[in-house]
C-alpha positions in Angstrom: -5.9 4.0 -11.0 -7.3 6.0 -8.6 -10.6 6.1 -7.4 -11.9 9.7 -6.6 -15.2 10.1 -4.6 -16.4 13.7 -5.5 -19.3 15.3 -4.0 -19.9 18.6 -5.9 -23.6 19.8 -5.9 -22.9 23.0 -8.8 -23.1 21.3 -11.9 -20.5 24.5 -13.7 -17.7 23.1 -11.4 -18.4 19.4 -12.1 -18.2 20.5 -15.8 -15.1 22.7 -14.7 -13.1 20.2 -12.9 -14.3 16.6 -14.4 -12.1 16.1 -17.5 -9.0 16.9 -15.4 -10.2 14.7 -12.7 -10.7 11.8 -14.7 -7.1 12.4 -17.3 -4.5 13.4 -14.8 -1.8 10.8 -14.1 -1.9 10.2 -10.7 -1.1 6.4 -10.5 -0.1 5.9 -13.6 -3.7 4.1 -15.0 -7.4 6.3 -15.7 -8.9 7.3 -13.0 -12.2 6.1 -11.7 -14.4 9.4 -10.9 -18.0 8.5 -8.7 -19.9 11.9 -8.6 -22.5 13.0 -6.3 -24.9 16.2 -6.5 -26.5 16.1 -3.4 -24.9 14.7 0.2 -27.7 12.6 1.2 -26.7 10.5 -2.1 -23.2 10.5 -1.1 -24.0 9.4 2.4 -26.8 6.1 1.1 -23.8 5.6 -0.9 -21.6 4.7 1.5 -23.5 3.2 3.6 -24.1 0.6 0.6 -20.4 0.1 0.1 -19.0 -2.9 0.7 -15.9 -2.2 3.3 -13.5 -3.3 1.1 -14.5 -1.4 -1.9 -12.4 1.7 -0.5 -11.8 4.8 -2.6 -8.6 6.1 -3.0 -9.6 9.9 -2.3 -12.3 12.0 -1.5 -13.4 15.7 -2.8 -16.1 17.2 -1.0 -17.6 20.9 -1.0 -18.0 21.9 2.0 -21.4 24.5 1.7 -24.0 22.2 -0.4 -27.6 23.1 -1.3 -27.5 26.2 1.5 -26.6 24.1 3.9 -22.7 24.6 5.8 -22.5 21.3 7.6 -23.3 18.9 4.3 -19.7 18.7 3.6 -19.0 17.5 6.9 -21.8 14.9 7.1 -20.0 13.5 4.3 -16.8 13.4 5.7 -17.9 12.2 9.0 -19.5 8.9 7.0 -16.6 8.4 5.0 -14.2 8.3 8.2 -16.3 5.9 10.4 -16.6 3.7 6.9 -13.0 4.3 6.1 -10.8 5.8 8.8 -7.9 7.4 7.1 -9.5 7.7 4.0 -7.6 10.7 2.8 -10.4 13.8 2.0 -10.2 16.7 0.1 -12.4 20.3 0.3 -12.7 22.1 -2.6 -15.0 24.8 -2.0 -15.9 28.5 -2.7 -15.3 29.4 1.0 -11.5 29.2 1.4 -10.4 31.3 4.3 -13.5 30.9 6.4 -14.8 29.2 9.3 -15.6 26.5 6.8 -11.8 26.1 6.3 -10.9 26.2 9.8 -13.4 23.6 10.9 -12.8 20.9 7.9 -8.9 21.2 8.8 -9.5 21.5 12.6 -12.5 19.2 13.6 -12.8 16.7 10.7 -9.4 15.6 9.9 -9.2 17.0 5.8 -6.1 16.5 4.4 -6.3 20.0 2.8 -8.8 22.6 1.5 -8.4 23.9 -1.8 -10.3 27.1 -2.8 -12.1 26.9 -6.7 -11.5 30.7 -7.6 -7.8 30.5 -8.0 -7.1 30.8 -11.5 -4.9 27.5 -11.5 -7.4 25.9 -9.4 -7.5 22.6 -11.4 -3.6 22.5 -11.5 -3.6 23.0 -8.0 -6.2 20.7 -7.4 -4.4 18.0 -9.2 -0.9 19.2 -6.8 -2.6 18.2 -3.7 -4.3 14.9 -5.0 -1.1 13.4 -5.4 0.1 14.7 -2.1 -2.2 13.5 -0.5 -2.1 10.0 -2.0 1.9 10.2 -1.6 1.5 10.3 2.0 -2.0 7.8 2.4 0.6 5.4 0.5 3.5 6.2 2.9 1.5 5.9 5.9 -0.1 2.2 4.6 3.4 1.2 4.6 3.3 0.9 0.4 6.8 2.4 -0.4 7.7 -0.2 -2.5 5.5 2.0 -4.6 7.7 4.8 -5.3 11.0 3.5 -4.8 12.3 6.1 -7.0 10.7 9.5 -5.5 10.9 8.4 -1.6 13.9 9.4 0.2 14.1 6.8 3.2 16.0 7.0 6.5 14.9 5.3 9.4 11.1 6.5 9.8 11.9 9.5 7.6 10.3 9.8 4.5 11.1 13.0 1.9 9.1 13.0 -0.7 11.6 14.2 -4.1 8.9 15.3 -6.0 7.0 17.3 -3.8 9.6 18.1 -1.3 7.3 17.3 1.4 8.5 15.7 4.8 7.1 12.7 6.8 8.2 11.6 9.9 6.5 8.4 11.2 3.9 9.0 8.4 3.0 12.9 9.8 3.6 15.5 7.4 6.5 17.9 8.7 5.0 21.3 9.1 5.8 24.7 10.0 6.5 25.1 13.7 4.8 28.3 14.1 1.7 27.7 12.0 0.8 24.1 11.6 -1.4 25.0 9.0 1.2 25.9 6.8 3.9 23.3 4.7 7.7 23.3 6.6 9.1 26.0 4.2 11.3 24.8 1.3 15.5 25.6 2.8 14.3 23.8 6.0 13.4 20.3 3.6 16.2 21.4 1.3 18.7 21.6 4.3 17.2 17.9 5.5 17.6 16.5 2.2 21.2 17.4 1.8 21.9 16.0 5.7 20.1 12.8 4.5 22.1 12.5 1.5 25.5 12.8 2.8 24.8 11.2 6.6 26.3 10.3 8.3 29.3 13.0 6.7 28.8 16.2 9.3 27.9 19.4 7.0 29.5 22.2 7.3 28.3 25.3 7.6 30.0 26.3 4.2 28.9 22.8 2.7 25.9 23.6 3.1 25.6 27.2 1.7 27.5 25.5 -1.4 24.4 22.7 -1.4 21.9 25.8 -1.5 23.6 27.4 -3.4 23.8 30.2 -1.1 26.1 33.3 -1.4 28.9 31.9 0.8 30.3 35.8 1.9 26.5 36.3 3.3 25.4 32.4 4.3 26.4 32.6 7.6 26.3 29.9 11.1 23.8 31.8 12.5 21.4 30.9 9.3 22.2 27.4 9.3 21.5 27.2 13.0 18.5 29.0 12.9 16.7 26.7 10.3 18.2 23.5 12.5 16.3 24.7 15.2 13.0 24.9 12.9 13.7 21.4 11.5 14.2 19.9 15.1 11.1 21.9 16.3 9.0 20.9 13.1 10.4 16.8 13.7 8.9 17.5 17.3 5.5 18.7 16.4 5.2 16.2 14.5 5.1 13.6 17.5 2.9 16.1 19.2 5.2 18.3 21.2 6.6 15.9 23.4 9.7 16.8 23.4 10.9 13.1 22.5 13.1 13.9 19.8 15.0 16.6 20.7 16.3 14.7 23.4 16.9 12.3 20.7 19.3 14.7 19.1 21.0 15.3 22.3 21.4 11.2 22.4 23.3 11.3 19.5 20.7 10.4 16.9 18.2 12.5 14.8 20.0 16.3 13.7 23.1 15.9 15.5 25.5 18.9 16.0 28.9 17.8 14.8 31.9 19.6 16.6 32.2 22.9 17.5 32.8 24.6 14.1 29.2 24.7 13.0 28.3 21.3 11.2 25.6 18.9 11.7 24.4 15.4 10.8 21.6 13.0 10.3 22.1 9.8 12.4 19.2 7.7 11.7 18.3 5.5 14.7 17.6 2.1 13.7 15.0 1.4 16.4 12.7 4.0 14.8 
């Protein structure tokens, strides 16, 4: 049962999303939904809650009752009481400074626009991904044995195709607000599944179902560079992962014929 803490000040949005939040299968059981229409009431509830009465995820509106900071005040109270609690903002203000502040300053896991035609479906996708990431960070891999491909500190979610390194989600190294592109993620899965065997350009092209006449080593090499940079960014851009690759761990260049392999570091 997923315990969902939800703050939304407008009744028509509650009516639209309540049913899907209560009935969606996030962990195989019915969900528990606690809803507040006022940020003050939500903060009071948080203050009175026992430390062990932790919700699994919080969904917050950003702008409530005429105040831009209302959702952020609730977010701060939640994070102070339960550090690491995944928080998703569900808002009408996607693409604005509110979204920027939620992601950059208030550590939100995601920001979902209410005005998408399939907003209910998108919200459920994001909730599942956030819960999976939280489970990985909490060391709860045993709950997802069939859905997680693991190698050392690497976890690849086979349902959502999201990749985590030391619990940190791999993002696009050129735009850290965007997820890593699908092709590098598929390539990484291929490398991990075939580890420690190297994967040549031709083999990777076949795995990706690419045109063998046009899939070149330069394309393979460029995606490998993107993957390495994404791992490095997940470590804060320290350069440690890049150095690890040069030492024969992580994503390793094999021979001189354009092959690469994944070598797990047992010390990770």
